[in-house]
DOVO-892286 format. One record per residue (C-alpha): residue number from 1; residue in three letters; x, y, z. Coordinates in steps of 0.05 Angstrom, whole numbers, plus 5000, padded with zeros to 4 digits. Layout:
<nodes>
NODE, NUM, ALA, X, Y, Z
...
</nodes>
This chain:
<nodes>
NODE, 1, MET, 5201, 2574, 2159
NODE, 2, GLU, 5223, 2591, 2089
NODE, 3, THR, 5291, 2564, 2068
NODE, 4, ARG, 5323, 2634, 2061
NODE, 5, ASP, 5294, 2659, 2128
NODE, 6, LEU, 5321, 2595, 2161
NODE, 7, PHE, 5388, 2601, 2131
NODE, 8, ASN, 5395, 2677, 2152
NODE, 9, LYS, 5369, 2658, 2223
NODE, 10, VAL, 5420, 2604, 2230
NODE, 11, HIS, 5476, 2648, 2206
NODE, 12, LYS, 5457, 2701, 2255
NODE, 13, ILE, 5455, 2656, 2313
NODE, 14, GLU, 5520, 2626, 2291
NODE, 15, ILE, 5555, 2693, 2291
NODE, 16, LYS, 5528, 2714, 2359
NODE, 17, SER, 5539, 2647, 2393
NODE, 18, ARG, 5610, 2640, 2366
NODE, 19, GLY, 5625, 2708, 2388
NODE, 20, LEU, 5599, 2696, 2460
NODE, 21, SER, 5633, 2628, 2466
NODE, 22, SER, 5700, 2656, 2442
NODE, 23, ASN, 5702, 2721, 2479
NODE, 24, ILE, 5654, 2727, 2541
NODE, 25, PHE, 5654, 2654, 2557
NODE, 26, ALA, 5724, 2638, 2542
NODE, 27, GLY, 5754, 2598, 2602
NODE, 28, LYS, 5691, 2601, 2643
NODE, 29, TYR, 5660, 2540, 2608
NODE, 30, HIS, 5723, 2499, 2615
NODE, 31, SER, 5729, 2514, 2689
NODE, 32, ALA, 5655, 2503, 2703
NODE, 33, PHE, 5646, 2438, 2671
NODE, 34, LYS, 5711, 2402, 2681
NODE, 35, GLY, 5679, 2332, 2692
NODE, 36, ARG, 5750, 2307, 2690
NODE, 37, GLY, 5749, 2238, 2713
NODE, 38, MET, 5809, 2189, 2703
NODE, 39, ALA, 5803, 2148, 2639
NODE, 40, PHE, 5842, 2081, 2628
NODE, 41, SER, 5902, 2093, 2583
NODE, 42, GLU, 5946, 2030, 2582
NODE, 43, VAL, 5975, 1973, 2618
NODE, 44, ARG, 6050, 1971, 2634
NODE, 45, ALA, 6099, 1933, 2678
NODE, 46, TYR, 6096, 1946, 2751
NODE, 47, GLN, 6149, 1995, 2777
NODE, 48, TYR, 6170, 2010, 2848
NODE, 49, GLY, 6123, 2062, 2879
NODE, 50, ASP, 6060, 2042, 2838
NODE, 51, ASP, 5996, 2035, 2874
NODE, 52, VAL, 5982, 1961, 2886
NODE, 53, ARG, 5908, 1978, 2876
NODE, 54, ASP, 5921, 1992, 2802
NODE, 55, ILE, 5949, 1922, 2791
NODE, 56, ASP, 5915, 1889, 2730
NODE, 57, TRP, 5910, 1816, 2756
NODE, 58, ASN, 5887, 1788, 2690
NODE, 59, VAL, 5948, 1813, 2653
NODE, 60, THR, 5993, 1797, 2713
NODE, 61, ALA, 5969, 1725, 2715
NODE, 62, ARG, 5980, 1716, 2637
NODE, 63, SER, 6050, 1747, 2637
NODE, 64, ARG, 6069, 1720, 2705
NODE, 65, THR, 6099, 1792, 2720
NODE, 66, PRO, 6063, 1847, 2757
NODE, 67, HIS, 6028, 1895, 2709
NODE, 68, VAL, 5989, 1959, 2729
NODE, 69, LYS, 5932, 1998, 2697
NODE, 70, VAL, 5954, 2070, 2678
NODE, 71, TYR, 5902, 2124, 2679
NODE, 72, GLU, 5904, 2194, 2650
NODE, 73, GLU, 5860, 2254, 2663
NODE, 74, GLU, 5804, 2258, 2612
NODE, 75, ARG, 5808, 2323, 2570
NODE, 76, GLU, 5745, 2317, 2533
NODE, 77, LEU, 5671, 2319, 2554
NODE, 78, THR, 5609, 2294, 2525
NODE, 79, VAL, 5554, 2346, 2530
NODE, 80, MET, 5480, 2330, 2519
NODE, 81, LEU, 5428, 2381, 2511
NODE, 82, LEU, 5356, 2357, 2532
NODE, 83, VAL, 5313, 2405, 2495
NODE, 84, ASP, 5239, 2415, 2511
NODE, 85, VAL, 5203, 2424, 2444
NODE, 86, SER, 5130, 2419, 2470
NODE, 87, GLY, 5077, 2473, 2452
NODE, 88, SER, 5085, 2513, 2514
NODE, 89, LEU, 5151, 2539, 2485
NODE, 90, ASP, 5113, 2575, 2430
NODE, 91, PHE, 5097, 2633, 2478
NODE, 92, GLY, 5130, 2701, 2488
NODE, 93, THR, 5101, 2768, 2506
NODE, 94, ARG, 5168, 2805, 2514
NODE, 95, GLY, 5233, 2801, 2476
NODE, 96, GLU, 5224, 2736, 2440
NODE, 97, LEU, 5190, 2668, 2443
NODE, 98, LYS, 5213, 2619, 2493
NODE, 99, ARG, 5232, 2570, 2437
NODE, 100, ASP, 5277, 2623, 2404
NODE, 101, LEU, 5311, 2637, 2472
NODE, 102, VAL, 5323, 2560, 2481
NODE, 103, ALA, 5354, 2558, 2409
NODE, 104, GLU, 5405, 2615, 2426
NODE, 105, ILE, 5424, 2585, 2491
NODE, 106, CYS, 5434, 2517, 2462
NODE, 107, ALA, 5478, 2546, 2405
NODE, 108, THR, 5521, 2586, 2452
NODE, 109, LEU, 5530, 2521, 2495
NODE, 110, ALA, 5546, 2480, 2433
NODE, 111, PHE, 5600, 2530, 2407
NODE, 112, SER, 5629, 2533, 2480
NODE, 113, ALA, 5632, 2455, 2477
NODE, 114, ILE, 5667, 2448, 2410
NODE, 115, GLN, 5718, 2503, 2428
NODE, 116, ASN, 5736, 2460, 2487
NODE, 117, ASN, 5740, 2399, 2439
NODE, 118, ASP, 5680, 2367, 2471
NODE, 119, LYS, 5628, 2324, 2435
NODE, 120, ILE, 5556, 2349, 2438
NODE, 121, GLY, 5490, 2315, 2425
NODE, 122, VAL, 5417, 2334, 2429
NODE, 123, VAL, 5352, 2301, 2453
NODE, 124, PHE, 5289, 2335, 2429
NODE, 125, PHE, 5228, 2315, 2474
NODE, 126, SER, 5158, 2329, 2485
NODE, 127, ASP, 5118, 2274, 2519
NODE, 128, LYS, 5163, 2226, 2484
NODE, 129, ILE, 5232, 2226, 2450
NODE, 130, GLU, 5222, 2266, 2386
NODE, 131, LYS, 5294, 2262, 2359
NODE, 132, PHE, 5362, 2239, 2382
NODE, 133, ILE, 5424, 2268, 2351
NODE, 134, PRO, 5485, 2227, 2377
NODE, 135, PRO, 5544, 2265, 2404
NODE, 136, LYS, 5596, 2290, 2355
NODE, 137, LYS, 5649, 2346, 2344
NODE, 138, GLY, 5657, 2399, 2291
NODE, 139, LYS, 5625, 2462, 2266
NODE, 140, LYS, 5583, 2424, 2212
NODE, 141, HIS, 5553, 2382, 2269
NODE, 142, ILE, 5536, 2447, 2309
NODE, 143, LEU, 5504, 2481, 2247
NODE, 144, TYR, 5460, 2420, 2238
NODE, 145, ILE, 5438, 2425, 2312
NODE, 146, ILE, 5421, 2498, 2305
NODE, 147, HIS, 5382, 2483, 2240
NODE, 148, GLU, 5343, 2432, 2279
NODE, 149, LEU, 5334, 2476, 2337
NODE, 150, LEU, 5300, 2528, 2293
NODE, 151, ASP, 5260, 2484, 2246
NODE, 152, PHE, 5244, 2418, 2282
NODE, 153, LYS, 5169, 2401, 2282
NODE, 154, PRO, 5149, 2357, 2341
NODE, 155, GLU, 5095, 2305, 2332
NODE, 156, SER, 5068, 2319, 2402
NODE, 157, ARG, 5054, 2386, 2438
NODE, 158, LYS, 5054, 2356, 2508
NODE, 159, THR, 5107, 2351, 2561
NODE, 160, ASP, 5138, 2293, 2599
NODE, 161, ILE, 5206, 2312, 2627
NODE, 162, SER, 5215, 2242, 2658
NODE, 163, CYS, 5218, 2208, 2591
NODE, 164, ALA, 5279, 2250, 2571
NODE, 165, LEU, 5315, 2239, 2635
NODE, 166, ALA, 5302, 2164, 2634
NODE, 167, PHE, 5324, 2160, 2561
NODE, 168, ILE, 5393, 2196, 2571
NODE, 169, ALA, 5408, 2155, 2634
NODE, 170, LYS, 5403, 2092, 2592
NODE, 171, ALA, 5427, 2117, 2521
NODE, 172, VAL, 5492, 2152, 2544
NODE, 173, LYS, 5536, 2102, 2581
NODE, 174, ARG, 5594, 2145, 2601
NODE, 175, LYS, 5585, 2203, 2649
NODE, 176, CYS, 5569, 2268, 2612
NODE, 177, THR, 5548, 2336, 2626
NODE, 178, THR, 5471, 2342, 2612
NODE, 179, PHE, 5435, 2409, 2605
NODE, 180, LEU, 5361, 2401, 2614
NODE, 181, ILE, 5329, 2462, 2580
NODE, 182, SER, 5253, 2471, 2591
NODE, 183, ASP, 5201, 2515, 2620
NODE, 184, PHE, 5186, 2458, 2666
NODE, 185, TYR, 5110, 2457, 2654
NODE, 186, SER, 5104, 2380, 2665
NODE, 187, ARG, 5040, 2352, 2693
NODE, 188, LYS, 5077, 2287, 2708
NODE, 189, SER, 5130, 2284, 2766
NODE, 190, PHE, 5201, 2274, 2743
NODE, 191, GLU, 5236, 2271, 2812
NODE, 192, LYS, 5251, 2195, 2807
NODE, 193, GLU, 5282, 2200, 2738
NODE, 194, LEU, 5321, 2263, 2756
NODE, 195, MET, 5351, 2228, 2818
NODE, 196, VAL, 5375, 2171, 2776
NODE, 197, CYS, 5400, 2210, 2721
NODE, 198, SER, 5441, 2260, 2766
NODE, 199, ASN, 5473, 2202, 2800
NODE, 200, LYS, 5500, 2180, 2734
NODE, 201, HIS, 5510, 2244, 2696
NODE, 202, ASP, 5527, 2318, 2715
NODE, 203, VAL, 5456, 2350, 2703
NODE, 204, VAL, 5446, 2424, 2699
NODE, 205, ALA, 5375, 2454, 2694
NODE, 206, ILE, 5360, 2516, 2653
NODE, 207, GLN, 5290, 2545, 2660
NODE, 208, VAL, 5262, 2594, 2609
NODE, 209, TYR, 5201, 2632, 2623
NODE, 210, ASP, 5159, 2692, 2603
NODE, 211, GLN, 5144, 2747, 2652
NODE, 212, PHE, 5070, 2737, 2646
NODE, 213, ALA, 5079, 2670, 2678
NODE, 214, LYS, 5102, 2707, 2738
NODE, 215, THR, 5057, 2768, 2741
NODE, 216, LEU, 4992, 2778, 2701
NODE, 217, PRO, 4979, 2847, 2674
NODE, 218, ASP, 4917, 2886, 2690
NODE, 219, VAL, 4886, 2890, 2621
NODE, 220, GLY, 4814, 2869, 2636
NODE, 221, LEU, 4782, 2809, 2600
NODE, 222, MET, 4833, 2767, 2568
NODE, 223, LYS, 4826, 2703, 2525
NODE, 224, VAL, 4880, 2649, 2543
NODE, 225, SER, 4896, 2584, 2516
NODE, 226, ASP, 4937, 2522, 2537
NODE, 227, LEU, 4987, 2514, 2481
NODE, 228, GLU, 4996, 2438, 2497
NODE, 229, THR, 4921, 2417, 2502
NODE, 230, GLY, 4887, 2473, 2461
NODE, 231, HIS, 4840, 2490, 2518
NODE, 232, GLU, 4814, 2561, 2516
NODE, 233, MET, 4782, 2603, 2567
NODE, 234, TYR, 4771, 2676, 2587
NODE, 235, ILE, 4799, 2708, 2652
NODE, 236, ASP, 4787, 2776, 2682
NODE, 237, THR, 4858, 2804, 2696
NODE, 238, SER, 4828, 2865, 2730
NODE, 239, ASP, 4810, 2819, 2790
NODE, 240, LYS, 4864, 2829, 2841
NODE, 241, LYS, 4850, 2762, 2874
NODE, 242, LEU, 4862, 2726, 2809
NODE, 243, ARG, 4927, 2764, 2797
NODE, 244, LYS, 4949, 2749, 2869
NODE, 245, ALA, 4932, 2676, 2862
NODE, 246, HIS, 4969, 2672, 2796
NODE, 247, HIS, 5033, 2701, 2826
NODE, 248, GLU, 5029, 2659, 2889
NODE, 249, TYR, 5021, 2595, 2843
NODE, 250, TRP, 5088, 2617, 2808
NODE, 251, VAL, 5125, 2627, 2873
NODE, 252, ASP, 5102, 2561, 2905
NODE, 253, ARG, 5122, 2527, 2838
NODE, 254, GLU, 5188, 2557, 2836
NODE, 255, GLU, 5202, 2541, 2909
NODE, 256, ALA, 5183, 2469, 2898
NODE, 257, MET, 5225, 2464, 2837
NODE, 258, ASP, 5288, 2491, 2872
NODE, 259, MET, 5281, 2444, 2928
NODE, 260, LEU, 5276, 2387, 2879
NODE, 261, PHE, 5341, 2409, 2843
NODE, 262, LYS, 5375, 2416, 2910
NODE, 263, ARG, 5355, 2345, 2932
NODE, 264, ALA, 5381, 2322, 2868
NODE, 265, HIS, 5447, 2361, 2872
NODE, 266, VAL, 5429, 2396, 2806
NODE, 267, ASP, 5454, 2466, 2791
NODE, 268, SER, 5400, 2510, 2760
NODE, 269, VAL, 5385, 2578, 2731
NODE, 270, SER, 5322, 2614, 2707
NODE, 271, ILE, 5321, 2661, 2649
NODE, 272, ALA, 5265, 2704, 2624
NODE, 273, THR, 5255, 2720, 2549
NODE, 274, ASP, 5265, 2796, 2563
NODE, 275, GLU, 5330, 2780, 2602
NODE, 276, ASP, 5401, 2776, 2581
NODE, 277, TYR, 5413, 2704, 2581
NODE, 278, VAL, 5489, 2718, 2574
NODE, 279, SER, 5496, 2744, 2646
NODE, 280, SER, 5452, 2686, 2671
NODE, 281, LEU, 5499, 2636, 2640
NODE, 282, ILE, 5562, 2672, 2668
NODE, 283, HIS, 5528, 2669, 2736
NODE, 284, LEU, 5517, 2594, 2728
NODE, 285, PHE, 5588, 2582, 2705
NODE, 286, LYS, 5619, 2622, 2761
NODE, 287, MET, 5574, 2585, 2810
NODE, 288, ARG, 5603, 2517, 2788
NODE, 289, SER, 5678, 2540, 2782
</nodes>
């Protein structure tokens, strides 16, 4: 992408995402992703009425007077975006490419995060970890993330969601809110890694898809290619059995994925490239509030 075109696109997404996060999502993000554990604050002398379970025995032994640990509610979150950058995202027949939709969703989540004074980081993955952007705060950091979302060139075009989940489970020590954003075309199972990751972090799955993945149009002979492997073939879309089998595959796949997310206690939402992602995200936020 040319520098000027990239700058204009970054600026356009920034304006749209900031507006959405300031107006439409105001308050909804905060209530949906509280994640408010109790963080250690200080140690002070024991007072009548303090919970004996909070006694710091090490300090008590050294000072020879009872001391307790004081905790306070965590006000800030760490938000991680696990972003699929595999070849299958370079597809879109209506509205926009899946990759462009992912960029807008990520930008909106990022601006929502910094308005809540949260840190945000990104993991770009294909069938390996392509890039890790550690969580930080600030507008400059967000604009860098948007720039990378639009212009990053992965080394691989294949997909392995399990590697991203395994990475975030190890790389981020404290509990964080993790958005897994993908079309979920992964030949390798990621159930085990999802279970482990969701036990440690608050994982939310966002599926992006094109309507052709759900329903094939009746347009006769069509050349199709696998954007991850490069394999090409011709199919006859006028064949009713073919179109029916294609749709049934989609339904079975979606049902299996929904069941997996439920077993892992992961909230999820599916967004098509020709749909309003704003209403889908609002629905997700309300579901979690």
